[in-house]
C-alpha positions in Angstrom: 9.6 18.3 21.0 8.1 14.9 22.0 5.8 12.4 21.0 2.6 11.6 23.2 2.8 8.3 24.9 -0.3 6.8 23.0 2.1 7.3 20.3 5.1 5.6 21.6 2.7 3.0 22.7 1.5 2.6 19.0 4.8 2.4 17.5 5.9 -0.1 19.9 2.6 -2.2 19.1 3.0 -1.8 15.7 7.0 -2.7 15.7 6.2 -6.6 17.1 4.3 -9.2 15.9 3.9 -12.2 17.9 3.4 -15.9 17.0 5.8 -18.1 15.5 8.2 -16.6 14.2 8.3 -13.4 16.4 9.2 -10.6 14.6 10.7 -7.2 16.0 11.9 -4.2 14.3 14.8 -2.3 15.8 15.5 1.1 15.7 17.5 1.1 12.6 14.9 -0.4 10.7 12.2 2.4 12.0 14.6 4.9 10.9 14.9 3.4 7.4 11.1 3.6 7.1 11.1 6.8 8.5 13.4 8.2 5.5 11.0 6.2 2.9 7.9 8.5 4.3 9.7 11.5 3.9 11.0 10.8 0.3 7.5 9.6 -0.2 5.9 12.7 1.1 8.9 15.3 0.3 9.3 16.1 3.8 12.6 17.2 4.7 14.2 14.6 6.9 15.5 15.9 10.1 19.1 16.2 10.6 20.7 12.8 12.1 18.0 10.7 11.7 20.0 8.4 9.7 23.6 8.1 8.8 24.5 9.6 5.8 25.6 6.1 4.1 21.9 5.2 4.5 20.6 8.4 2.1 20.4 6.2 -0.6 17.0 5.0 0.8 15.4 8.2 -0.2 16.2 6.9 -3.8 14.7 3.7 -4.0 11.4 2.5 -4.2 10.4 0.6 -1.3 9.4 -2.6 -2.8 12.9 -2.6 -4.6 14.4 -2.6 -1.6 15.2 -6.3 0.0 13.6 -6.8 3.3 17.1 -7.2 5.0 18.7 -4.1 4.2 15.8 -1.8 4.9 17.7 -0.7 7.9 20.2 2.1 9.3 23.0 0.5 11.2 24.5 3.5 12.7 22.1 5.7 14.2 24.2 7.5 17.1 25.1 10.7 18.4 23.9 12.0 22.1 20.4 10.5 21.6 19.5 7.0 21.6 18.3 6.0 18.1 14.8 5.6 19.9 14.8 9.0 21.4 16.3 10.3 17.8 13.4 8.7 15.9 10.8 9.8 18.4 12.2 13.5 18.3 12.0 13.2 14.3 8.8 12.4 14.3 7.8 14.8 16.8 9.4 17.9 14.3 7.4 16.2 11.0 4.3 16.1 12.8 4.7 19.9 12.5 5.1 19.8 8.9 2.6 17.2 8.0 -0.3 16.3 10.6 -0.8 12.5 8.9 3.0 11.3 9.0 2.4 9.5 12.1 -0.4 7.5 10.4 1.6 6.9 7.4 4.5 6.1 9.2 2.9 3.5 11.4 1.3 1.8 7.9 4.3 1.6 6.4 5.9 0.0 9.4 2.9 -2.4 9.6 3.4 -3.2 6.0 7.1 -4.0 6.7 7.0 -5.9 9.8 4.1 -8.1 8.2 6.7 -8.4 5.0 9.4 -9.4 7.9 7.2 -12.1 9.4 6.7 -13.5 5.6 10.0 -13.9 5.2 10.7 -15.7 8.4 7.9 -18.1 7.7 9.6 -18.9 4.3 12.8 -19.3 5.8 11.5 -21.5 8.5 8.7 -23.4 7.3 9.2 -26.9 7.6 8.6 -30.1 5.0 5.6 -31.8 5.9 5.8 -35.3 7.6 4.3 -37.8 4.8 2.7 -40.0 7.7 -0.2 -37.1 8.1 -1.1 -37.1 4.6 -0.3 -40.8 3.1 -4.6 -41.6 3.1 -4.7 -38.8 0.5 -2.5 -41.4 -1.8 -5.7 -43.5 -2.0 -7.1 -41.1 -5.0 -3.9 -41.4 -7.1 -2.0 -44.3 -6.5 -1.8 -46.5 -9.6 -1.9 -43.3 -12.1 1.5 -42.3 -10.3 4.3 -44.9 -8.9 4.3 -44.8 -5.3 7.5 -42.9 -5.1 6.9 -40.2 -6.6 3.6 -39.8 -5.7 5.0 -39.8 -2.0 7.2 -36.7 -2.7 4.2 -35.0 -4.9 2.0 -35.4 -1.8 4.5 -33.7 0.4 5.2 -30.8 -2.1 1.7 -30.2 -2.2 1.0 -30.0 1.4 4.0 -27.7 1.8 2.8 -25.2 -1.0 -0.7 -25.7 0.9 1.1 -24.7 4.2 3.0 -21.6 2.7 -0.2 -20.1 1.1 -2.5 -20.9 4.0 0.5 -19.0 6.2 0.4 -15.9 3.1 -3.4 -16.0 3.6 -3.4 -15.4 7.5 -0.4 -13.3 7.3 -1.9 -11.1 4.6 -5.3 -10.9 6.5 -3.3 -9.5 10.0 -2.0 -6.8 7.5 -4.8 -5.3 5.8 -7.2 -4.5 8.9 -4.9 -2.2 10.8 -3.7 -0.6 7.4 -7.3 0.0 5.8 -8.5 1.1 9.6 -5.6 3.2 10.4 -6.0 5.1 7.3 -9.4 6.1 7.0 -8.8 7.3 11.2 -11.1 4.3 12.8 -9.9 1.9 15.1 -10.3 -2.0 15.3 -12.4 -3.6 18.5 -11.7 -7.0 19.9 -15.2 -8.7 21.2 -14.4 -8.0 24.5 -14.2 -4.5 24.4 -16.6 -3.7 21.3 -19.6 -1.4 21.2 -21.4 -3.6 18.9 -23.3 -6.2 21.0 -24.9 -9.1 19.8 -29.0 -8.2 19.3 -28.0 -5.0 20.8 -27.6 -6.0 24.2 -25.5 -9.6 24.6 -21.8 -10.2 24.2 -19.6 -7.9 22.0 -18.6 -9.1 18.6 -15.5 -8.2 17.0 -15.2 -5.3 14.8 -12.7 -4.4 11.8 -12.8 -1.0 12.1 -15.1 1.9 13.9 -15.4 5.4 12.3 -17.8 7.6 14.3 -20.6 5.9 14.4 -19.7 3.7 11.1 -19.2 0.1 11.7 -17.1 -1.4 9.3 -16.4 -5.2 8.1 -13.4 -5.4 5.5 -13.1 -8.1 3.1 -10.8 -9.2 0.5 -13.6 -11.1 -1.6 -16.5 -13.1 -0.6 -17.3 -16.6 -2.4 -19.6 -19.3 -2.3 -16.8 -21.2 -0.7 -15.7 -18.8 1.5 -17.3 -20.3 4.9 -19.6 -23.0 6.2 -23.2 -22.1 6.7 -22.8 -21.6 10.0 -19.8 -18.8 9.5 -21.8 -17.4 6.9 -24.6 -16.9 9.3 -22.3 -15.0 11.4 -21.2 -12.9 8.9 -24.9 -12.3 7.8 -25.9 -11.2 11.7 -23.4 -8.5 11.7 -25.5 -5.7 9.9 -28.1 -6.5 12.5 -26.3 -6.3 15.4 -24.7 -3.1 14.4 -28.2 -1.6 13.9 -29.4 -2.9 17.1 -26.1 -1.9 18.5 -26.8 2.2 17.3 -23.9 2.0 14.2 -24.2 2.0 10.6 -22.8 -1.3 9.1 -20.7 -0.3 6.2 -19.4 -3.4 4.0 -16.3 -2.9 1.9 -15.2 -5.9 -0.6 -11.9 -5.0 -2.5 -12.3 -8.2 -5.1 -15.6 -7.8 -7.3 -15.5 -11.2 -8.3 -19.7 -11.8 -8.0 -21.1 -14.6 -5.7 -24.6 -15.5 -4.6 -23.5 -14.7 -1.0 -21.8 -11.4 -1.6 -25.3 -10.5 -2.9 -26.9 -11.8 0.2 -24.2 -10.0 2.4 -24.7 -6.6 0.8 -28.7 -7.0 0.9 -28.4 -7.7 4.6 -26.1 -4.7 5.3 -28.6 -2.4 3.0 -31.5 -3.7 5.0 -30.4 -2.3 7.9 -29.5 1.1 6.8 -26.3 0.7 6.2 -24.1 0.5 2.5 -22.0 -2.0 0.9 -18.8 -0.7 -1.5 -17.5 -3.5 -4.3 -14.6 -3.4 -5.9 -13.6 0.2 -7.2 -16.2 1.5 -5.3 -14.7 0.2 -2.5 -11.4 1.8 -3.2 -12.8 5.0 -4.2 -14.6 5.1 -0.7 -11.5 4.6 1.4 -9.4 7.0 -0.7 -12.3 9.6 0.1 -12.5 8.8 3.8 -8.3 8.5 4.3 -7.6 12.1 2.9 -4.8 13.1 0.3 -1.9 11.7 2.2 -3.6 8.3 3.2 -5.0 7.8 -0.4 -1.7 8.4 -1.4 -0.2 5.6 0.6 -3.4 3.1 -0.3 -2.6 3.9 -4.0 1.2 4.0 -3.9 1.6 0.7 -1.6 -1.6 -1.4 -1.5 -4.0 -0.6 -4.9 -1.4 0.0 -7.7 0.7 -2.8 -6.7 -2.6 -5.2 -6.7 -3.3 -3.8 -10.1 0.0 -4.3 -11.2 0.0 -8.2 -10.2 -3.0 -8.9 -11.9 -2.4 -7.7 -15.0 0.9 -9.0 -15.4 -1.0 -12.5 -15.3 -1.5 -13.4 -19.0 -0.5 -16.9 -18.5 0.5 -19.7 -16.1 4.3 -19.7 -16.3 6.2 -23.5 -15.7 7.3 -24.4 -11.9 10.0 -26.3 -11.2 11.4 -27.0 -7.3 15.0 -28.0 -6.0 15.3 -29.6 -2.7 18.7 -30.0 -1.0 18.7 -32.1 1.8 22.0 -31.6 3.0 21.5 -27.8 2.8 18.0 -27.6 3.8 17.6 -25.0 1.3 14.6 -24.6 -1.4 15.0 -23.2 -4.7 12.0 -22.3 -6.9 11.9 -21.5 -10.5 9.0 -19.8 -12.2 9.5 -19.1 -16.0 13.2 -18.1 -16.7 13.3 -16.7 -12.7 15.3 -18.3 -10.0 14.8 -17.7 -6.2 15.3 -19.3 -2.7 12.5 -19.9 -0.2 15.6 -20.4 2.0 
């Protein structure tokens, strides 16, 4: 009983994230993820997939497990951990056909969380020289010594947030695409051509003849005029290439550009799903197993964070230059960036 080569290749692509820093999930981490998947779907974990000491994973919620502890270090016996994992997945597919998609989605989530943790551990303190001119806006109101630190910390937080936005973008597309049974296409391999016959253009997801554009939100400041013109042309290019354009925007915050984009998609025979309608569409298309994943790991978590924001709590930052460590205080809670 074996996995297909396509599925083995998909595991290997998903477990690795390049760039700086590069992250690779070892077999022990994949085994632990499979353990969580079985607990979620109430499936019997195949024997010896993980060691007895790691059975506690079945009793924990994924987000409650520290990122560095989601692993099994003792998977041995006759087969290599990688062979045992593949064998376990092949057995589980006989119980639940969507278990592999669920496993890949949770692996994508974990590897990007590992990536971001590594970013936090290694993000450098900005060089003041590159941002000094910004001090002209505030000098006088703030003394030079305090102002220099304010400029550096502000840039540091901006850099962290920018990396968070980038990493989240890399996370959402494959999870949403795989959940509804679709695939993403780079420009070079895309069936969507500019004006129906020109160069290819990147597509977030294609399912049958539906070409999806996924967005967290669309705001007035989302992109420059040239960039927004590129977004507007997507629907027309899909239509001329023989595909139905479908827009999914998870955040329903209204804006003139969201209205323009929605109009363009519908003008070319497509559809636009915004906010709750977007989530409902994803869950309808995903089916029982993957809609469970989207609700458990994405939608409910975003909603919980949103509902918890009733006031802005005080922030403190403490930097130990000798240890190169940063301690953050939010309200009464303390945690370390590194």
